[in-house]
N, CA, C and O atoms as a DFTB+ gen file, in Angstrom:
288 C
 N C O
     1  1     -33.064      31.607     -75.470
     2  2     -34.031      30.648     -76.040
     3  2     -33.551      29.219     -76.111
     4  3     -34.339      28.333     -75.781
     5  1     -32.363      28.920     -76.501
     6  2     -31.887      27.677     -76.684
     7  2     -31.587      27.106     -75.260
     8  3     -31.796      25.902     -75.117
     9  1     -31.179      27.734     -74.315
    10  2     -30.970      27.108     -72.877
    11  2     -32.225      26.797     -72.251
    12  3     -32.272      25.787     -71.548
    13  1     -33.290      27.536     -72.403
    14  2     -34.559      27.095     -71.760
    15  2     -35.079      25.925     -72.408
    16  3     -35.559      25.090     -71.642
    17  1     -35.102      25.639     -73.748
    18  2     -35.549      24.481     -74.342
    19  2     -34.712      23.354     -73.810
    20  3     -35.292      22.321     -73.476
    21  1     -33.452      23.444     -73.700
    22  2     -32.631      22.429     -73.182
    23  2     -32.962      21.995     -71.776
    24  3     -32.928      20.803     -71.472
    25  1     -33.287      22.958     -70.897
    26  2     -33.624      22.693     -69.542
    27  2     -34.959      22.021     -69.462
    28  3     -35.119      21.133     -68.625
    29  1     -35.858      22.346     -70.205
    30  2     -37.232      21.571     -70.123
    31  2     -37.012      20.126     -70.892
    32  3     -37.685      19.155     -70.545
    33  1     -36.079      20.035     -71.908
    34  2     -35.822      18.709     -72.295
    35  2     -35.262      17.880     -71.340
    36  3     -35.760      16.783     -71.091
    37  1     -34.110      18.367     -70.686
    38  2     -33.466      17.428     -69.623
    39  2     -34.272      17.226     -68.456
    40  3     -34.159      16.187     -67.807
    41  1     -35.043      18.094     -68.147
    42  2     -36.238      17.931     -67.134
    43  2     -37.081      16.856     -67.399
    44  3     -37.461      16.078     -66.523
    45  1     -37.447      16.768     -68.805
    46  2     -38.453      15.840     -69.167
    47  2     -37.791      14.424     -69.170
    48  3     -38.398      13.422     -68.793
    49  1     -36.471      14.415     -69.634
    50  2     -35.829      13.061     -69.740
    51  2     -35.623      12.518     -68.409
    52  3     -35.819      11.321     -68.200
    53  1     -35.216      13.367     -67.430
    54  2     -35.099      12.970     -66.078
    55  2     -36.321      12.433     -65.439
    56  3     -36.347      11.376     -64.808
    57  1     -37.340      13.223     -65.636
    58  2     -38.700      12.792     -65.081
    59  2     -39.313      11.397     -65.721
    60  3     -39.956      10.572     -65.074
    61  1     -38.997      11.306     -67.061
    62  2     -39.454      10.135     -67.646
    63  2     -38.574       8.951     -67.205
    64  3     -39.079       7.847     -67.004
    65  1     -37.324       9.171     -67.062
    66  2     -36.470       8.061     -66.443
    67  2     -36.709       7.626     -65.229
    68  3     -36.636       6.430     -64.944
    69  1     -37.050       8.639     -64.302
    70  2     -37.499       8.143     -62.887
    71  2     -38.723       7.396     -63.088
    72  3     -38.806       6.279     -62.576
    73  1     -39.664       7.853     -63.752
    74  2     -40.926       7.137     -63.733
    75  2     -40.737       5.659     -64.407
    76  3     -41.379       4.718     -63.941
    77  1     -39.940       5.486     -65.395
    78  2     -39.544       4.176     -65.902
    79  2     -38.919       3.248     -64.845
    80  3     -39.176       2.047     -64.764
    81  1     -38.051       3.938     -64.023
    82  2     -37.266       3.273     -63.072
    83  2     -38.235       2.627     -62.101
    84  3     -38.235       1.419     -61.866
    85  1     -39.169       3.619     -61.481
    86  2     -40.231       3.314     -60.630
    87  2     -41.091       2.208     -61.041
    88  3     -41.469       1.343     -60.251
    89  1     -41.402       2.239     -62.297
    90  2     -42.419       1.122     -62.948
    91  2     -41.671       0.026     -62.862
    92  3     -42.157      -1.011     -62.411
    93  1     -40.317       0.099     -63.302
    94  2     -39.495      -1.342     -63.194
    95  2     -39.402      -1.975     -61.858
    96  3     -39.487      -3.191     -61.686
    97  1     -39.225      -1.104     -60.920
    98  2     -39.109      -1.579     -59.534
    99  2     -40.428      -2.201     -59.072
   100  3     -40.440      -3.241     -58.415
   101  1     -41.490      -1.573     -59.411
   102  2     -42.886      -2.189     -59.106
   103  2     -42.939      -3.493     -59.799
   104  3     -43.520      -4.395     -59.196
   105  1     -42.445      -3.746     -60.937
   106  2     -42.472      -5.035     -61.613
   107  2     -41.584      -6.004     -61.112
   108  3     -41.851      -7.205     -61.174
   109  1     -40.338      -5.478     -60.520
   110  2     -39.429      -6.587     -59.878
   111  2     -40.138      -6.985     -58.611
   112  3     -40.077      -8.155     -58.235
   113  1     -40.802      -6.086     -57.938
   114  2     -41.419      -6.499     -56.688
   115  2     -42.707      -7.500     -56.825
   116  3     -43.059      -8.330     -55.988
   117  1     -43.335      -7.215     -58.102
   118  2     -44.314      -8.239     -58.402
   119  2     -43.860      -9.578     -58.840
   120  3     -44.567     -10.579     -58.722
   121  1     -42.643      -9.583     -59.358
   122  2     -42.010     -10.828     -59.688
   123  2     -41.726     -11.678     -58.396
   124  3     -41.754     -12.900     -58.546
   125  1     -41.451     -11.169     -57.119
   126  2     -41.307     -11.876     -56.052
   127  2     -42.537     -12.039     -55.256
   128  3     -42.655     -12.857     -54.344
   129  1     -43.515     -11.154     -55.681
   130  2     -44.897     -11.419     -54.776
   131  2     -45.796     -12.392     -55.408
   132  3     -46.561     -13.016     -54.673
   133  1     -45.806     -12.628     -56.815
   134  2     -46.627     -13.431     -57.525
   135  2     -46.525     -14.879     -57.078
   136  3     -47.527     -15.527     -56.777
   137  1     -45.213     -15.404     -57.039
   138  2     -45.257     -16.916     -56.662
   139  2     -45.810     -16.970     -55.199
   140  3     -46.506     -17.939     -54.897
   141  1     -45.540     -15.956     -54.225
   142  2     -46.017     -16.201     -52.951
   143  2     -47.588     -16.234     -52.795
   144  3     -48.185     -17.022     -52.062
   145  1     -48.172     -15.270     -53.583
   146  2     -49.616     -15.203     -53.448
   147  2     -50.335     -16.189     -54.325
   148  3     -51.392     -16.666     -53.912
   149  1     -49.872     -16.526     -55.461
   150  2     -50.519     -17.551     -56.437
   151  2     -50.011     -18.908     -56.311
   152  3     -49.951     -19.615     -57.316
   153  1     -49.602     -19.385     -55.058
   154  2     -49.217     -20.732     -54.878
   155  2     -48.118     -21.242     -55.787
   156  3     -48.218     -22.358     -56.298
   157  1     -47.120     -20.496     -55.995
   158  2     -45.924     -21.008     -56.751
   159  2     -46.017     -20.805     -58.300
   160  3     -45.157     -21.290     -59.036
   161  1     -47.064     -20.087     -58.782
   162  2     -47.060     -19.803     -60.236
   163  2     -46.165     -18.676     -60.432
   164  3     -45.911     -17.832     -59.573
   165  1     -45.632     -18.718     -61.788
   166  2     -44.720     -17.655     -62.138
   167  2     -45.451     -16.405     -62.636
   168  3     -46.622     -16.538     -62.991
   169  1     -44.958     -15.393     -62.686
   170  2     -45.538     -14.042     -63.130
   171  2     -45.653     -14.120     -64.747
   172  3     -44.875     -14.807     -65.409
   173  1     -46.713     -13.342     -65.328
   174  2     -46.751     -13.310     -66.638
   175  2     -45.634     -12.761     -67.407
   176  3     -44.854     -12.035     -66.791
   177  1     -45.423     -12.986     -68.653
   178  2     -44.262     -12.543     -69.413
   179  2     -44.256     -10.992     -69.431
   180  3     -43.198     -10.364     -69.468
   181  1     -45.411     -10.426     -69.406
   182  2     -45.478      -8.900     -69.405
   183  2     -44.796      -8.303     -68.377
   184  3     -44.217      -7.227     -68.526
   185  1     -44.818      -9.019     -67.168
   186  2     -44.152      -8.487     -65.908
   187  2     -42.528      -8.406     -66.020
   188  3     -41.798      -7.480     -65.667
   189  1     -42.217      -9.525     -66.555
   190  2     -40.790      -9.602     -66.937
   191  2     -40.367      -8.552     -67.968
   192  3     -39.243      -8.057     -67.881
   193  1     -41.143      -8.218     -68.860
   194  2     -40.718      -7.253     -69.834
   195  2     -40.758      -5.913     -69.103
   196  3     -39.790      -5.161     -69.222
   197  1     -41.766      -5.570     -68.382
   198  2     -41.858      -4.248     -67.577
   199  2     -40.668      -4.251     -66.694
   200  3     -40.075      -3.174     -66.640
   201  1     -40.208      -5.192     -66.017
   202  2     -39.092      -5.220     -65.266
   203  2     -37.877      -4.715     -65.997
   204  3     -37.032      -4.081     -65.365
   205  1     -37.745      -4.922     -67.127
   206  2     -36.568      -4.453     -67.931
   207  2     -36.544      -2.943     -68.160
   208  3     -35.599      -2.433     -68.762
   209  1     -37.561      -2.218     -67.693
   210  2     -37.619      -0.701     -67.654
   211  2     -36.717      -0.230     -66.570
   212  3     -36.255       0.909     -66.632
   213  1     -36.425      -1.042     -65.556
   214  2     -35.512      -0.424     -64.414
   215  2     -34.176      -0.061     -64.796
   216  3     -33.782       0.961     -64.234
   217  1     -33.319      -0.630     -65.632
   218  2     -32.127      -0.212     -66.056
   219  2     -32.259       0.860     -66.969
   220  3     -31.551       1.861     -66.860
   221  1     -33.244       0.716     -68.006
   222  2     -33.369       1.873     -68.912
   223  2     -33.801       3.164     -68.305
   224  3     -33.348       4.215     -68.757
   225  1     -34.626       3.159     -67.334
   226  2     -35.081       4.232     -66.598
   227  2     -33.950       4.917     -65.746
   228  3     -33.832       6.137     -65.632
   229  1     -33.123       3.966     -65.154
   230  2     -31.908       4.425     -64.414
   231  2     -30.793       5.142     -65.477
   232  3     -30.153       6.140     -65.145
   233  1     -30.676       4.594     -66.590
   234  2     -29.849       5.366     -67.372
   235  2     -30.437       6.622     -68.073
   236  3     -29.621       7.470     -68.434
   237  1     -31.659       6.824     -68.291
   238  2     -32.365       7.981     -68.713
   239  2     -32.341       9.043     -67.718
   240  3     -32.099      10.212     -68.018
   241  1     -32.605       8.619     -66.459
   242  2     -32.476       9.609     -65.175
   243  2     -31.152      10.190     -65.090
   244  3     -30.987      11.407     -65.013
   245  1     -30.088       9.249     -65.102
   246  2     -28.744       9.719     -64.987
   247  2     -28.443      10.733     -66.251
   248  3     -27.977      11.842     -65.989
   249  1     -28.662      10.425     -67.396
   250  2     -28.639      11.302     -68.400
   251  2     -29.125      12.620     -68.408
   252  3     -28.514      13.614     -68.800
   253  1     -30.461      12.557     -67.871
   254  2     -31.118      13.803     -67.633
   255  2     -30.524      14.614     -66.453
   256  3     -30.419      15.838     -66.521
   257  1     -30.200      14.013     -65.542
   258  2     -29.449      14.856     -64.444
   259  2     -28.141      15.336     -64.919
   260  3     -27.781      16.458     -64.563
   261  1     -27.440      14.672     -65.627
   262  2     -26.210      15.243     -66.212
   263  2     -26.296      16.231     -67.088
   264  3     -25.517      17.183     -67.028
   265  1     -27.214      16.143     -67.979
   266  2     -27.647      17.212     -68.894
   267  2     -28.081      18.511     -68.176
   268  3     -27.709      19.624     -68.549
   269  1     -28.909      18.286     -67.101
   270  2     -29.466      19.241     -66.305
   271  2     -28.245      20.072     -65.492
   272  3     -28.260      21.299     -65.393
   273  1     -27.270      19.289     -64.969
   274  2     -26.305      19.922     -64.284
   275  2     -25.335      20.741     -65.205
   276  3     -24.785      21.778     -64.833
   277  1     -25.176      20.162     -66.466
   278  2     -24.317      20.970     -67.292
   279  2     -24.944      22.453     -67.778
   280  3     -24.301      23.454     -68.092
   281  1     -26.233      22.297     -67.745
   282  2     -26.889      23.546     -68.280
   283  2     -26.845      24.688     -67.162
   284  3     -27.050      25.856     -67.492
   285  1     -26.597      24.366     -65.942
   286  2     -26.549      25.443     -64.957
   287  2     -25.279      26.030     -64.831
   288  3     -25.102      26.951     -64.033
């Protein structure tokens, strides 16, 4: 019972981390595209804040993968 709950939790952490990482990568891409499309204007502050999800998502994905690997 305990190991099944741990597997689900580590899978959820891994999936959430990958999602955050991809969201952050999209925001980083937007940081480069916005000035090119909007004639030199900078991206909104929210895009900069979302871009900070990239390292957080990477760390969560690594932690989930390590936890999942230890359970097997």
